[in-house]
DOTORPA-796519 format. One record per residue (C-alpha): x, y, z; residue in three letters. Coordinates in steps of 0.5 Angstrom, whole numbers, plus 2048, in hexadecimal, padded with zeros to 3 digits. Layout:
XYZALA...
***
This chain:
8147D37F3MET80F7D77F1ALA80F7D57EAASP80F7CD7EDLEU8097CF7F1CYS8067D27EAGLY8087CE7E6PHE8037C87EATRP7FE7CC7EBLEU7FD7CE7E3THR7FD7C77E3ALA7F87C57E7ARG7F37CA7E5ALA7F47C87DEALA7F37C17E1ALA7EC7C37E4LEU7EA7C77DEGLY7EB7CE7E0VAL7EA7D17DAGLY7E57D67D6ASP7E27DB7DBGLY7E77D87E1THR7ED7DA7E3ALA7F27D97E8LEU7F77DE7EALEU7FD7DF7EFALA7FD7E57F4VAL8027E77F9GLY8097E57FAALA8077DF7F5LEU8047E47F0GLY80B7E87F0ARG80F7E17F0ARG8127E37F6GLU8107DD7FALEU8147DB800ALA8147D4804PRO80E7D4808HIS80B7D9805SER8037D9804ASP8007D97FDLEU7FB7DE7FBASP7F67DC7F6LEU7F07DF7F3VAL7EC7DB7EFPHE7E87DF7EAVAL7E27DE7E6HIS7DC7E07E1SER7D67E07E7GLY7D47D87E4ARG7D37D37EAPRO7D67CE7EEGLY7DC7D27EDGLN7DE7D17F4ALA7DE7CA7F4ALA7E37CB7EELEU7E77CF7F3ALA7E87CA7F8GLU7EA7C47F3GLN7F17C97F3LEU7F17CA7FATRP7F07C47FDTYR7F77C17FBPRO7FA7C77FELEU7F67C6805TRP7F97BF805ASP8007C1804ALA8007C5809GLY8017CB804ILE7FE7D2807GLY7F97D4803LEU7F67DC803ASP7F17DA7FDHIS7EA7DE7FASER7E57DD7F5VAL7E27E27F2ARG7DF7E57ECTHR7E27EB7E8VAL7DD7F07ECGLY7DD7ED7F3GLU7E67ED7F2ALA7E57F57F0LEU7E17F67F6GLN7E57F37FBVAL7EB7F67F8ALA7E87FE7F9THR7E67FC800THR7ED7F8802ASP7F37FC801LEU7F77F5803ARG7F37F27FDALA7F47F77F8ALA7FC7F77F9THR7FB7F07F8GLY7F67F07F2LEU7FA7F67EEILE8007F17EDGLU7FC7EA7ECALA7FF7E57E6ARG7FB7E17E3HIS7FD7D97E4LEU7F77D57E0ALA7F07D67DDGLY7ED7DC7D9ASP7F37E17D8GLN7EE7E67D6ALA7EA7E67DCLEU7F07E67E0ALA7F37EC7DCALA7EC7F07DDARG7EC7EF7E4LEU7F37F17E5VAL7F27F77E1GLY7EB7F97E4ASN7EF7F97EBVAL7F57FD7E8ARG7F08027E6GLN7EC8027ECALA7F28037F0TRP7F58097EBARG7EE80C7ECALA7ED80A7F3GLY7F480C7F6LEU7F38127F8ARG7EE8127FCGLY7F280D800ARG7F880F800LEU7F8811807ASP7F680B80AGLU7FB806806LEU80180C809ILE7FE80B810ALA7FE80380FGLU80580380DTHR807808812GLU804803817LEU8077FD815ARG80D800815TRP80C80281DARG80B7FB81EARG8117F881AALA8157FD81BGLY81B7FF816GLU81F7FA812VAL8267FE812ALA8267FE819HIS8237F881CARG8287F281FVAL8227ED81DGLU81F7F2816PRO8187F0815ASP81A7EF80DLEU8127F080BLYS80F7F480FASN8147F9812GLY8157FF80EARG81A7FF808GLY8187F8808GLY8157F3803LEU80D7F6804ARG8107FD803ASP8137FB7FCALA80C7F97FAGLN8097FF7FCLEU80D8037F7ILE80B7FE7F3ASP8048007F3ALA8058077F4LEU8088067EDALA8028027EAILE7FD8087ECALA80180D7E8GLN8028117EFVAL80B80F7EFALA81080D7EBASP8128057EAARG8188047EEPRO81F8057ECPRO8248007EAALA8277FF7F2ASP8207FE7F5VAL8207F87F1GLY8267F67F3GLN8257F77FAALA81E7F47FAARG8227EE7F6THR8277EE7FDLEU8227ED802LEU81D7E87FELEU8237E37FEASP8247E5805VAL81D7E4807ARG81D7DD803THR8237DA807GLU8207DC80DALA81A7D980BHIS81E7D3809ARG8217D3810LEU81B7D3814ALA8197CC811ILE81D7CA817ARG81A7CD81DTHR8137CC819ALA8137D481AHIS8107D9814LYS8137E0815SER8147E5811ASP81A7E7816VAL8217E6815LEU8237E381BARG82A7E581EALA82B7DD81FGLN82B7DC817ASP82E7E2815ALA8367DE814ALA8327D9811GLU82F7DE80CVAL8357E180AALA8387DB809ALA8337D9804VAL8327DF800LEU83A7E1800GLU83A7E7804LEU83F7E5808GLY83D7E580FASP8377E7814ARG83A7EE814PHE83A7EF80DGLU8337EC80CLEU8327F2811ALA8347F880DARG8317F5806ALA82B7F5809VAL82B7FB80DSER82E7FE806ASP8287FB803ALA8237FD807ALA825804807ARG8248047FFTHR81D801800ILE81B807805ALA81D80D801TYR81A80A7FBALA813809800THR815811802ASP8158137FBVAL80F80F7F9ALA80A8117FEILE80D8187FEARG80B8187F6SER8048147F7ALA80381A7FCARG8048207F7ALA80081C7F0ALA7FA81E7F3LEU7F481F7EDPRO7F58277EAARG7EE8287ECARG7EF8277F3ALA7F582B7F3VAL7F18307EFARG7EB82F7F4SER7EF8307FBARG7F18367F8ARG7EB8397F6ALA7E88377FDGLY7EF83A800ARG7ED8417FBALA7E68417FDSER7E8841805ARG7EC846804LYS7E884A800SER7E2849805TRP7E684B80BSER7E8852806ARG7E0852806ARG7DF85180DCYS7E5856810ASP7E385B80BHIS7DB85A80DALA7DD85A814GLY7E2861814ARG7DC863810GLU7D7862815ALA7DC86481BARG7DC86B817ARG7D586C816THR7D386A81DSER7D986F820ASP7D687481CGLY7CE87381EGLU7D2873825THR7D587A823ARG7CE87D820ARG7CA87A826ARG7CE87C82CALA7CC88382EPRO7D388882EPRO7D6889835VAL7D7890837ALA7DD892839ARG7DE894841PRO7DD89C83FSER7D689B83BGLU7D3897841ARG7CD89A844PRO7CE89C84ASER7C9899850ALA7C489E852ALA
***
């Protein structure tokens, strides 16, 4: 499906004269070639700054709107796209995996290269935000492995976690996922595709595998019955969830050496300062006690006290 949409978009863009100084890129599921039925198309029209590019882009969008296809689109220069990526985590994670569809390949490569460079350079300052958003998503959607009706996309161990692993690998703070993670991801994608296909009947687009659809999805994917499907989905989710935990731990450990040295220096400085303060305090107390002893008159013993007149 992703290739079919890409073919139409490439042909349409070529017919409209998208060429030097302009390019069409796919992001999101279309960019990753993971498009499911009823999924929205995420497209970026990038240009070199020449006027009139928004009108050209609209000639691409209108046929999609007329066909009732969900569309998330933007028209930007390379600099504008880079600025958005540095302030919006969702935009950044989409653009680092953007795929050229039509037009100026050098311009598209420059955009993706600049965004990836900024992602690598800036992730260390945004890692806590990224992890916080991920944990919030987990709390909302639950764990794929433990739900009767799992959210295959947003749940813990779902497809967004697989995308998170890729994003951390692109930032060079985690390893590329092993083969078993790729197999688990493929299974969840296949199940999600069938869940979207069955949703055509009810016009209810959802990334949740509904209980009433499980038997039919299992039959189409030749996974036995709905119980076998549930076990397969649960195993796949556990594989992705474990790999996600490993990637996050790796990313947290991959701080710049200068930052580690800075923290160590800060701790050493605080310890040194504490020692100096303790020493100064002891000296002050010792001096104070000495002065008190020197100033205080000797206390006469009872036998030496003068008798009253």
